[in-house]
C-alpha positions in Angstrom: -16.2 12.1 -0.2 -13.3 11.6 -2.4 -11.4 8.7 -2.5 -7.4 8.9 -3.3 -5.7 6.1 -4.6 -2.1 6.1 -4.4 0.2 3.8 -6.9 4.0 3.8 -6.3 5.6 2.3 -9.3 8.8 1.1 -10.1 9.8 -0.2 -13.4 6.4 -1.8 -14.2 6.2 -1.4 -17.8 4.4 -4.7 -18.1 1.8 -4.2 -15.6 1.3 -0.3 -15.2 -1.6 0.2 -18.5 -3.5 -3.0 -17.2 -3.3 -1.7 -13.3 -4.4 1.7 -14.4 -6.9 0.6 -16.3 -8.3 -1.6 -13.8 -8.9 0.9 -11.2 -10.3 3.2 -13.6 -12.8 0.6 -14.1 -14.0 0.2 -10.9 -17.3 1.5 -9.9 -17.7 3.8 -6.1 -20.4 5.4 -4.0 -17.0 7.7 -4.0 -15.2 10.2 -6.3 -12.2 9.3 -7.3 -8.6 10.7 -8.2 -5.5 8.3 -8.6 -1.9 9.5 -8.0 1.3 7.8 -9.9 4.2 8.4 -8.9 7.1 7.4 -10.7 10.3 6.2 -8.7 12.6 7.0 -11.6 11.7 3.6 -13.4 14.5 2.9 -16.4 12.5 0.0 -18.3 10.5 2.3 -20.2 7.7 3.0 -17.3 8.4 6.7 -17.2 7.6 7.2 -21.1 4.2 5.2 -21.2 3.5 7.5 -17.9 4.0 10.7 -19.2 1.6 9.9 -22.0 -1.2 9.7 -20.0 -3.3 12.3 -20.8 -6.2 11.9 -18.3 -7.6 14.6 -15.4 -8.3 12.4 -12.9 -4.8 10.3 -13.0 -2.2 13.0 -11.9 1.4 11.6 -12.6 4.5 12.8 -10.7 8.6 11.4 -11.2 10.9 11.0 -9.0 14.5 12.1 -10.5 16.3 9.4 -8.6 15.1 6.0 -7.2 14.2 6.3 -3.4 12.2 4.0 -2.2 8.2 2.3 -2.2 8.2 4.5 1.1 9.4 7.7 -0.7 7.1 7.3 -3.1 3.9 6.7 -1.0 4.8 10.0 0.9 5.3 11.9 -1.8 1.5 10.6 -3.0 0.4 11.4 -0.1 1.5 14.9 0.5 -0.7 15.4 -3.3 -3.6 13.6 -2.3 -6.7 15.5 -1.4 -9.3 12.7 -0.7 -11.2 12.3 2.2 -10.0 8.5 2.0 -6.6 6.9 1.0 -6.0 3.9 -0.5 -2.7 2.3 -1.4 -2.5 0.5 -4.7 0.7 -1.5 -5.7 1.4 -0.9 -9.6 2.0 -4.7 -10.3 -1.4 -7.0 -10.5 -1.2 -8.6 -7.0 -4.0 -7.0 -6.0 -7.6 -6.8 -6.9 -9.3 -3.2 -7.0 -12.5 -5.0 -7.5 -12.2 -5.3 -4.2 -11.4 -1.7 -3.0 -15.7 -1.7 -2.2 -15.4 -3.8 0.5 -12.3 -2.3 1.9 -14.0 1.1 1.6 -17.1 -0.3 3.6 -15.9 0.0 7.0 -15.2 3.7 6.7 -17.9 4.6 4.5 -20.2 3.6 7.7 -18.5 4.6 10.6 -17.0 1.8 12.2 -13.0 2.1 11.4 -10.5 5.2 10.9 -8.2 2.4 8.7 -8.9 -0.7 7.1 -6.0 -3.4 6.0 -7.0 -5.6 3.3 -5.3 -9.3 4.6 -3.9 -12.0 2.4 -4.3 -14.2 5.1 -8.2 -14.3 6.0 -9.6 -17.1 3.8 -9.5 -14.9 0.6 -8.1 -16.8 -3.1 -4.0 -16.4 -3.4 -1.9 -17.8 -5.7 0.3 -20.9 -3.9 3.9 -19.6 -3.8 6.8 -19.3 -1.0 6.5 -21.1 2.1 9.5 -18.8 3.1 7.7 -15.2 2.2 4.3 -17.1 3.7 6.7 -17.8 7.4 8.2 -14.2 7.1 5.1 -12.5 6.7 3.9 -14.0 9.2 6.4 -13.6 11.6 6.5 -9.8 10.9 2.8 -9.6 11.7 3.7 -11.4 15.0 6.7 -8.9 16.0 4.4 -5.6 14.8 1.2 -6.9 17.1 3.4 -7.5 20.3 5.1 -4.4 19.8 1.8 -2.1 18.6 -0.8 -4.2 21.2 -2.9 -4.9 17.9 -4.1 -8.4 16.4 -3.6 -7.6 12.6 -3.2 -10.7 10.5 -1.3 -8.8 7.6 0.5 -6.3 8.6 2.6 -6.1 5.4 0.1 -5.9 3.2 -0.3 -3.8 0.4 -4.0 -2.7 0.8 -3.8 -0.1 3.3 -7.1 2.4 3.4 -6.7 5.4 5.4 -8.9 8.5 7.1 -6.6 11.2 5.2 -7.8 13.4 8.5 -6.0 11.0 10.2 -2.9 10.4 7.8 -2.2 14.0 8.4 -1.7 13.4 11.8 1.3 11.0 11.3 4.8 11.9 10.7 6.0 9.4 7.9 9.9 9.2 7.6 10.6 5.5 5.8 12.4 5.3 2.2 11.8 2.2 1.4 9.7 -1.5 2.8 9.7 0.1 6.1 7.2 2.0 5.3 5.0 -0.5 6.3 5.5 -0.7 9.9 6.1 2.6 10.3 2.7 3.2 9.2 1.1 0.2 10.8 2.7 1.5 14.4 2.7 5.1 14.7 -1.6 4.5 13.8 -1.6 2.1 16.4 -0.4 5.2 19.3 -2.8 7.1 17.8 -5.7 4.8 18.8 -7.0 4.4 15.4 -10.0 2.0 15.0 -8.7 -0.4 12.5 -10.8 -3.0 10.7 -9.4 -6.3 8.4 -10.7 -7.5 5.6 -10.3 -10.4 3.6 -8.9 -10.1 0.2 -7.3 -12.3 -2.4 -3.9 -12.3 -3.7 -2.3 -13.1 -7.0 1.4 -12.9 -6.0 4.3 -12.5 -8.6 7.5 -14.2 -8.1 11.2 -13.2 -8.9 11.1 -13.6 -12.6 7.7 -11.8 -13.2 9.2 -9.3 -11.3 9.0 -9.6 -7.4 11.1 -7.2 -5.4 10.9 -7.5 -1.7 13.7 -9.8 -0.3 15.3 -11.4 2.5 17.2 -7.8 3.3 13.9 -6.3 3.4 12.3 -8.8 6.2 15.2 -7.9 8.5 15.6 -4.2 7.8 11.3 -4.4 9.0 12.5 -5.7 11.9 14.8 -2.8 12.6 12.3 -0.4 11.6 9.2 -2.1 13.9 11.7 -1.8 16.6 12.6 2.0 15.8 9.4 3.8 15.0 7.7 1.6 18.3 10.6 3.0 21.1 12.6 5.7 19.2 10.0 7.3 17.2 
């Protein structure tokens, strides 16, 4: 059994070394490969990644900035594992929680596991309207997909590779989150959620997603439910 950890990266010079160290340090009952996709960073991240010499880490480079969705699609296409896990390149999500994320798949209960920031895990107190936006998007996604998720927009999505290969993904940017969710629902995947901690960043610390991405997510929820 092998786990592919896909890390999309864009301008994360301050955190990329540390998140890679944390991912590498996690002890798991499965083999793991790490696939880093740099989405044309311009802050020195590419130079750091170009210097990585580790046979368990593959680094892929986009020649132009395309968005998180495009970076994930590139990483998914190169993943060789039986299970794929998405890890952001910042330090908001803790790789030490991989064991509980993997457990429902490894014991045969689930095809997919989402790590929920809203199920009681420790979290940094930040923006009220981000919280409201996340909940609204999750509720809208649940309405059209007939799921009862608590956190559709979470980074931590762990998916059986066999199932992931059945999905044709199109999104370039953050629309990848509702697209994956709705297409998994259409396949009637067995989806579980587990609580995770969350150390959110503010914009001064490098947070990138904004209100325009929230509006785009509404469009993508409707698009992938009714027109794709």
